[in-house]
VOPAGU-2260 file (C-alpha; in pm, 1 decimal, decimal comma):
REM VOPAGU-2260
SITE   aa  ch    i         X         Y         Z
SITE  MET   A    0   -8881,0  -14746,4   -1245,6
SITE  ASP   A    1   -8942,5  -14770,8   -1610,3
SITE  TYR   A    2   -8574,9  -14784,2   -1720,9
SITE  ASP   A    3   -8426,9  -14692,8   -2040,8
SITE  LYS   A    4   -8210,0  -14983,8   -2143,8
SITE  LYS   A    5   -7942,9  -14795,7   -2337,7
SITE  SER   A    6   -7888,0  -14577,1   -2032,9
SITE  LEU   A    7   -7905,1  -14851,1   -1798,5
SITE  LYS   A    8   -7641,6  -15036,0   -1996,8
SITE  ILE   A    9   -7391,4  -14744,6   -1963,1
SITE  ALA   A   10   -7472,9  -14702,9   -1566,3
SITE  ALA   A   11   -7401,3  -15069,3   -1528,3
SITE  LYS   A   12   -7070,0  -15048,7   -1713,4
SITE  ILE   A   13   -6972,9  -14761,5   -1496,7
SITE  THR   A   14   -7088,5  -14930,4   -1171,9
SITE  ALA   A   15   -6893,5  -15241,5   -1279,4
SITE  GLY   A   16   -6574,4  -15031,4   -1298,9
SITE  THR   A   17   -6618,0  -14954,4    -949,0
SITE  LEU   A   18   -6645,6  -15298,3    -816,5
SITE  SER   A   19   -6314,6  -15439,8   -1010,7
SITE  GLU   A   20   -6099,6  -15383,2    -674,2
SITE  SER   A   21   -6370,1  -15429,4    -400,2
SITE  GLY   A   22   -6388,7  -15810,4    -389,1
SITE  LYS   A   23   -6680,2  -15788,1    -161,6
SITE  LEU   A   24   -7008,3  -15990,5    -205,5
SITE  ASP   A   25   -7230,5  -15900,5      93,4
SITE  SER   A   26   -7565,7  -15762,7     152,8
SITE  GLU   A   27   -7414,2  -15424,1     238,4
SITE  SER   A   28   -7192,5  -15370,5     -68,4
SITE  ALA   A   29   -7487,2  -15483,2    -293,1
SITE  LYS   A   30   -7697,5  -15203,8    -140,5
SITE  GLU   A   31   -7430,8  -14954,5    -208,3
SITE  THR   A   32   -7388,3  -15095,5    -570,6
SITE  VAL   A   33   -7757,8  -15035,8    -631,9
SITE  LYS   A   34   -7766,5  -14701,4    -478,6
SITE  PHE   A   35   -7453,9  -14584,8    -699,8
SITE  LEU   A   36   -7598,5  -14748,8   -1012,0
SITE  LYS   A   37   -7939,7  -14566,6    -962,3
SITE  THR   A   38   -7760,7  -14241,8    -907,3
SITE  VAL   A   39   -7577,8  -14284,3   -1215,3
SITE  TYR   A   40   -7864,7  -14373,4   -1425,6
SITE  ALA   A   41   -8080,0  -14075,6   -1284,8
SITE  GLU   A   42   -7823,9  -13819,9   -1378,2
SITE  ILE   A   43   -7733,0  -13958,4   -1729,6
SITE  SER   A   44   -8066,0  -14077,9   -1869,8
SITE  PRO   A   45   -8207,4  -13751,1   -1929,4
SITE  LEU   A   46   -7931,0  -13662,2   -2160,2
SITE  ARG   A   47   -8077,5  -13917,6   -2423,3
SITE  GLU   A   48   -8387,5  -13680,0   -2443,0
SITE  GLU   A   49   -8197,7  -13381,2   -2557,5
SITE  GLU   A   50   -8216,2  -13249,9   -2915,8
SITE  ASN   A   51   -7856,9  -13282,2   -2971,5
SITE  PHE   A   52   -7792,6  -13621,0   -2830,0
SITE  VAL   A   53   -7565,8  -13834,1   -3027,1
SITE  LYS   A   54   -7536,4  -14205,8   -2921,1
SITE  ASP   A   55   -7165,7  -14255,4   -3015,7
SITE  ALA   A   56   -7051,3  -13984,9   -2778,6
SITE  PHE   A   57   -7280,7  -14120,0   -2523,8
SITE  LYS   A   58   -7134,3  -14471,1   -2550,7
SITE  ALA   A   59   -6777,7  -14332,0   -2562,5
SITE  ALA   A   60   -6849,1  -14115,5   -2239,0
SITE  GLY   A   61   -6957,6  -14441,9   -2070,5
SITE  LYS   A   62   -6663,9  -14648,6   -2169,6
SITE  ILE   A   63   -6427,4  -14351,2   -2042,8
SITE  THR   A   64   -6599,8  -14314,1   -1722,0
SITE  ALA   A   65   -6599,8  -14675,7   -1653,4
SITE  ALA   A   66   -6233,3  -14702,9   -1675,0
SITE  ALA   A   67   -6182,9  -14381,6   -1486,2
SITE  CYS   A   68   -6394,9  -14530,9   -1183,6
SITE  GLU   A   69   -6220,5  -14858,8   -1153,7
SITE  GLU   A   70   -5960,4  -14735,7    -902,3
SITE  MET   A   71   -6215,0  -14512,3    -711,3
SITE  GLU   A   72   -6141,9  -14570,6    -348,4
SITE  GLU   A   73   -6478,8  -14443,4    -216,1
SITE  PRO   A   74   -6739,5  -14505,0    -495,3
SITE  GLU   A   75   -6982,4  -14222,1    -537,1
SITE  GLY   A   76   -7261,5  -14234,6    -792,4
SITE  GLU   A   77   -7280,6  -13849,1    -823,5
SITE  THR   A   78   -6918,0  -13789,9    -874,5
SITE  ALA   A   79   -6928,4  -14064,0   -1158,0
SITE  ALA   A   80   -7220,0  -13902,3   -1320,6
SITE  LYS   A   81   -7063,3  -13563,5   -1308,2
SITE  PHE   A   82   -6750,6  -13712,0   -1463,2
SITE  PHE   A   83   -6964,7  -13873,3   -1745,7
SITE  LYS   A   84   -7140,1  -13535,9   -1814,7
SITE  VAL   A   85   -6821,5  -13321,6   -1860,0
SITE  VAL   A   86   -6688,3  -13602,5   -2082,6
SITE  TYR   A   87   -6988,0  -13638,4   -2297,3
SITE  GLU   A   88   -7041,4  -13261,4   -2334,5
SITE  GLY   A   89   -6651,7  -13217,3   -2421,8
SITE  ILE   A   90   -6666,4  -13474,2   -2704,7
SITE  LEU   A   91   -7028,1  -13413,4   -2834,4
SITE  PRO   A   92   -6917,3  -13142,4   -3077,5
SITE  ILE   A   93   -6703,8  -13410,4   -3259,4
SITE  ALA   A   94   -6950,5  -13665,4   -3294,4
SITE  SER   A   95   -7195,6  -13384,6   -3419,2
SITE  GLU   A   96   -6966,3  -13279,3   -3706,3
SITE  GLU   A   97   -7057,0  -13333,0   -4074,9
SITE  ASP   A   98   -6745,9  -13524,2   -4135,7
SITE  PHE   A   99   -6752,2  -13730,1   -3834,5
SITE  ASP   A  100   -6531,8  -14049,6   -3862,0
SITE  GLU   A  101   -6706,0  -14329,6   -3635,5
SITE  ASP   A  102   -6417,0  -14553,6   -3664,7
SITE  VAL   A  103   -6146,9  -14292,6   -3544,3
SITE  PHE   A  104   -6406,7  -14204,3   -3271,2
SITE  LYS   A  105   -6401,8  -14571,4   -3147,9
SITE  TYR   A  106   -6037,7  -14611,2   -3144,7
SITE  VAL   A  107   -5980,0  -14269,9   -2957,2
SITE  SER   A  108   -6267,1  -14390,7   -2713,7
SITE  LYS   A  109   -6050,1  -14687,6   -2637,4
SITE  ILE   A  110   -5751,6  -14514,5   -2601,8
SITE  THR   A  111   -5878,4  -14244,3   -2375,1
SITE  ALA   A  112   -6041,6  -14501,1   -2156,7
SITE  ALA   A  113   -5700,6  -14690,7   -2108,9
SITE  ALA   A  114   -5543,1  -14342,3   -2030,4
SITE  CYS   A  115   -5789,5  -14304,0   -1762,2
SITE  GLU   A  116   -5747,1  -14639,4   -1592,2
SITE  GLU   A  117   -5532,1  -14522,1   -1318,0
SITE  MET   A  118   -5742,2  -14236,8   -1217,9
SITE  GLU   A  119   -5802,4  -14284,6    -830,9
SITE  GLU   A  120   -6048,2  -13993,0    -773,6
SITE  PRO   A  121   -6225,0  -13889,3   -1088,7
SITE  ASP   A  122   -6365,3  -13539,6   -1080,9
SITE  GLU   A  123   -6500,9  -13266,6   -1317,9
SITE  GLU   A  124   -6143,7  -13120,7   -1365,7
SITE  LYS   A  125   -6018,1  -13463,8   -1474,1
SITE  ALA   A  126   -6298,3  -13523,6   -1685,6
SITE  ALA   A  127   -6245,1  -13188,9   -1881,0
SITE  GLU   A  128   -5863,8  -13296,4   -1937,0
SITE  ALA   A  129   -5998,1  -13633,0   -2064,3
SITE  ALA   A  130   -6228,5  -13470,1   -2319,8
SITE  GLU   A  131   -5939,7  -13243,9   -2437,7
SITE  PHE   A  132   -5710,0  -13556,8   -2467,3
SITE  PHE   A  133   -5973,1  -13720,6   -2658,7
SITE  LYS   A  134   -6006,6  -13438,2   -2908,2
SITE  ALA   A  135   -5632,1  -13404,5   -2949,0
SITE  VAL   A  136   -5598,1  -13770,1   -3024,8
SITE  TYR   A  137   -5903,3  -13779,8   -3242,0
SITE  TYR   A  138   -5805,5  -13480,2   -3464,5
SITE  GLY   A  139   -5457,6  -13586,4   -3487,4
SITE  LEU   A  140   -5557,2  -13943,6   -3632,6
SITE  LEU   A  141   -5804,2  -13776,6   -3863,8
SITE  GLU   A  142   -5516,5  -13569,2   -4014,2
SITE  GLU   A  143   -5327,9  -13848,9   -4066,9
SITE  GLU   A  144   -5604,0  -14038,7   -4229,2
SITE  LYS   A  145   -5691,0  -13737,9   -4449,2
SITE  ALA   A  146   -5330,0  -13711,9   -4558,4
SITE  GLU   A  147   -5341,6  -14082,6   -4678,7
SITE  GLU   A  148   -5657,2  -14006,7   -4889,1
SITE  GLU   A  149   -5601,9  -13954,7   -5266,7
SITE  PRO   A  150   -5708,9  -13607,2   -5372,4
SITE  CYS   A  151   -6013,4  -13597,6   -5555,2
SITE  GLU   A  152   -6012,4  -13534,7   -5931,5
SITE  GLU   A  153   -6102,4  -13193,4   -6077,0
SITE  LYS   A  154   -6484,0  -13127,2   -6066,6
SITE  PRO   A  155   -6628,5  -13177,8   -6408,1
SITE  VAL   A  156   -6831,4  -12909,4   -6579,6
SITE  CYS   A  157   -7196,7  -12952,4   -6520,6
SITE  ASN   A  158   -7532,0  -12824,6   -6633,9
SITE  GLY   A  159   -7743,7  -12976,1   -6354,9
SITE  LYS   A  160   -7929,2  -12794,3   -6084,2
SITE  TYR   A  161   -8070,5  -12864,6   -5731,2
SITE  ILE   A  162   -8452,8  -12798,6   -5690,5
SITE  VAL   A  163   -8589,3  -12704,4   -5372,1
SITE  LYS   A  164   -8962,3  -12819,2   -5299,4
SITE  GLU   A  165   -9179,5  -12744,0   -4998,4
SITE  THR   A  166   -9363,8  -13037,5   -4850,6
SITE  PRO   A  167   -9651,8  -13083,2   -4588,4
SITE  SER   A  168   -9373,8  -13209,8   -4341,4
SITE  GLY   A  169   -9070,2  -12975,3   -4420,9
SITE  ILE   A  170   -8849,3  -12907,2   -4713,3
SITE  LYS   A  171   -8644,6  -13115,6   -4967,6
SITE  PHE   A  172   -8425,8  -13116,2   -5277,5
SITE  SER   A  173   -8369,5  -13291,7   -5579,7
SITE  LEU   A  174   -8062,9  -13303,9   -5801,3
SITE  ALA   A  175   -8150,7  -13273,0   -6163,0
SITE  ALA   A  176   -7921,1  -13333,0   -6466,3
SITE  GLY   A  177   -7890,0  -13104,4   -6761,8
SITE  ASN   A  178   -8167,7  -13253,9   -6918,5
SITE  ASN   A  179   -8393,3  -13193,3   -6613,5
SITE  GLN   A  180   -8414,7  -13555,4   -6533,7
SITE  ILE   A  181   -8419,2  -13601,6   -6163,1
SITE  ILE   A  182   -8118,3  -13838,5   -6046,7
SITE  GLY   A  183   -8146,6  -13808,6   -5669,5
SITE  VAL   A  184   -8385,8  -13701,9   -5397,2
SITE  SER   A  185   -8306,3  -13576,8   -5039,5
SITE  GLU   A  186   -8474,8  -13649,9   -4712,3
SITE  ILE   A  187   -8716,5  -13418,9   -4569,1
SITE  TYR   A  188   -8550,1  -13105,7   -4378,9
SITE  SER   A  189   -8711,5  -12897,0   -4112,6
SITE  SER   A  190   -8539,5  -12582,3   -4234,0
SITE  ARG   A  191   -8376,1  -12402,5   -4514,6
SITE  ALA   A  192   -8051,9  -12393,7   -4361,2
SITE  ALA   A  193   -8039,9  -12751,0   -4287,7
SITE  LEU   A  194   -8133,0  -12842,4   -4639,1
SITE  GLU   A  195   -7839,8  -12606,2   -4785,5
SITE  LYS   A  196   -7625,7  -12802,7   -4554,5
SITE  GLY   A  197   -7743,6  -13113,5   -4702,4
SITE  ILE   A  198   -7673,1  -12983,4   -5057,7
SITE  GLU   A  199   -7325,8  -12897,3   -4946,4
SITE  SER   A  200   -7270,0  -13233,4   -4825,1
SITE  VAL   A  201   -7377,0  -13390,4   -5154,2
SITE  ARG   A  202   -7133,1  -13143,2   -5345,8
SITE  LYS   A  203   -6841,9  -13250,0   -5103,8
SITE  ASN   A  204   -6897,8  -13619,8   -5083,7
SITE  ALA   A  205   -7024,4  -13731,1   -5415,3
SITE  PRO   A  206   -6705,1  -13651,4   -5631,0
SITE  CYS   A  207   -6494,0  -13876,4   -5399,2
SITE  ALA   A  208   -6743,0  -14142,2   -5278,4
SITE  ASN   A  209   -6676,2  -14512,7   -5303,2
SITE  VAL   A  210   -6932,5  -14766,7   -5461,1
SITE  GLU   A  211   -7045,7  -15034,4   -5261,4
SITE  ASP   A  212   -7240,1  -15308,0   -5467,0
SITE  GLN   A  213   -7476,0  -15481,6   -5236,5
SITE  THR   A  214   -7653,7  -15683,0   -5524,2
SITE  VAL   A  215   -7354,8  -15910,2   -5539,6
SITE  GLU   A  216   -7244,5  -16184,8   -5294,3
SITE  PRO   A  217   -7027,6  -16158,6   -5096,3
SITE  ALA   A  218   -7068,9  -15773,2   -5113,4
SITE  GLU   A  219   -6741,7  -15602,5   -5019,5
SITE  THR   A  220   -6814,3  -15327,8   -4767,6
SITE  ALA   A  221   -6664,5  -14973,3   -4864,3
SITE  THR   A  222   -6586,7  -14708,7   -4619,0
SITE  CYS   A  223   -6790,7  -14375,6   -4631,3
SITE  PRO   A  224   -6860,2  -14162,4   -4818,3
SITE  LYS   A  225   -6997,6  -14415,8   -5060,4
SITE  PHE   A  226   -7278,6  -14490,6   -5294,3
SITE  GLU   A  227   -7464,1  -14798,6   -5220,6
SITE  ILE   A  228   -7620,5  -14994,5   -5505,8
SITE  TYR   A  229   -7898,6  -15240,7   -5386,3
SITE  ASN   A  230   -8213,6  -15398,3   -5507,6
SITE  ASP   A  231   -8545,0  -15257,1   -5387,2
SITE  LYS   A  232   -8858,1  -15470,6   -5319,5
SITE  ALA   A  233   -8968,3  -15462,9   -5681,9
SITE  GLY   A  234   -8637,3  -15603,9   -5789,5
SITE  GLU   A  235   -8502,0  -15268,6   -5934,2
SITE  PHE   A  236   -8155,3  -15127,5   -5894,5
SITE  ARG   A  237   -8129,0  -14814,6   -5651,4
SITE  PHE   A  238   -7846,3  -14622,5   -5522,2
SITE  ARG   A  239   -7813,7  -14402,4   -5211,0
SITE  LEU   A  240   -7541,9  -14155,1   -5122,6
SITE  LYS   A  241   -7395,6  -14174,1   -4762,5
SITE  ALA   A  242   -7178,4  -13903,8   -4624,5
SITE  ARG   A  243   -6863,2  -13964,3   -4402,7
SITE  ASN   A  244   -7080,4  -14005,2   -4106,0
SITE  GLY   A  245   -7289,1  -14272,9   -4262,4
SITE  GLU   A  246   -7603,7  -14040,8   -4308,6
SITE  ILE   A  247   -7810,8  -14085,0   -4627,2
SITE  ILE   A  248   -7793,5  -13765,4   -4814,6
SITE  LEU   A  249   -7935,8  -13854,7   -5152,9
SITE  ALA   A  250   -8135,7  -14152,2   -5286,8
SITE  SER   A  251   -8221,2  -14257,4   -5643,2
SITE  GLU   A  252   -8528,0  -14384,3   -5829,7
SITE  GLY   A  253   -8548,8  -14738,9   -5945,1
SITE  TYR   A  254   -8348,3  -14864,2   -6244,6
SITE  LYS   A  255   -8440,6  -15160,9   -6451,4
SITE  THR   A  256   -8050,0  -15247,8   -6514,6
SITE  LYS   A  257   -7740,6  -15224,3   -6305,5
SITE  ALA   A  258   -7578,4  -15045,3   -6574,9
SITE  SER   A  259   -7837,6  -14778,6   -6585,0
SITE  CYS   A  260   -7789,9  -14744,9   -6202,0
SITE  GLU   A  261   -7429,2  -14701,8   -6231,7
SITE  ASN   A  262   -7481,3  -14452,9   -6506,1
SITE  GLY   A  263   -7693,0  -14261,4   -6227,6
SITE  ILE   A  264   -7408,1  -14247,4   -5990,6
SITE  GLU   A  265   -7180,9  -14107,0   -6251,2
SITE  SER   A  266   -7451,9  -13841,2   -6326,8
SITE  VAL   A  267   -7460,2  -13738,2   -5958,1
SITE  ARG   A  268   -7083,1  -13716,4   -5948,4
SITE  LYS   A  269   -7086,6  -13489,8   -6254,5
SITE  ASN   A  270   -7371,6  -13268,5   -6148,4
SITE  ALA   A  271   -7292,4  -13241,4   -5764,3
SITE  PRO   A  272   -7131,8  -12911,5   -5803,7
SITE  ALA   A  273   -7481,2  -12748,5   -5953,2
SITE  GLU   A  274   -7618,0  -12439,3   -5809,9
SITE  ILE   A  275   -7960,6  -12418,5   -5654,3
SITE  ALA   A  276   -8223,5  -12328,5   -5910,1
SITE  GLU   A  277   -8430,9  -12058,1   -5756,6
């Protein structure tokens, strides 16, 4: 079998959880273990091929399922796989959100796993409860975090514009300042709807984004959303704007000096509220 290593790793974690209480190391238990692992792997690996697959949700579901299976009296691979799927599908929408917070998601994954440790017979109903618990904790922590954030300053008046352009492989946008100078370019999108979502993400994140200067040693890591200043292969200064989920939503041209690059960042902040030029 040509194993997918990421799926195999998750299946192995879940399988290991079922062995924590067994204490048996003989050929018969080894056969049962292999059977259990193969069943889990065969059930969960196709999820990674789905269009909306999100690795963070996949890893979290594996951690939660492993914890839930630790007390399983009669280890059953099919039961574990069904539990995994329900948890994964339940928390997937969170990890797919534009303002997804990876750190909070990881914390809640650990909390939910701990809450499932005493679950003797994990089933689909309990998996749904675990997913609901996960969501309640995640959104509760997220609200606390948002309440601690300082509000953004009032958006400045801008004369910039978003320029949409068709390419051979899709559609992209550029953010231009009032003098028509391009200050940032997006990735290639497959649809107009996705592109407009990207523009809205720039409008939302740019005014409040932190700045992480990767050209100094040691560089201090900033939390997303953030502008990252870095040197390209030619030694010029560039910046990229990352959304709250770490996705790059805008990238600059090369600048000869860091001061010019920093001015470019301020120009993005100023012009982020711009409209699309049709």
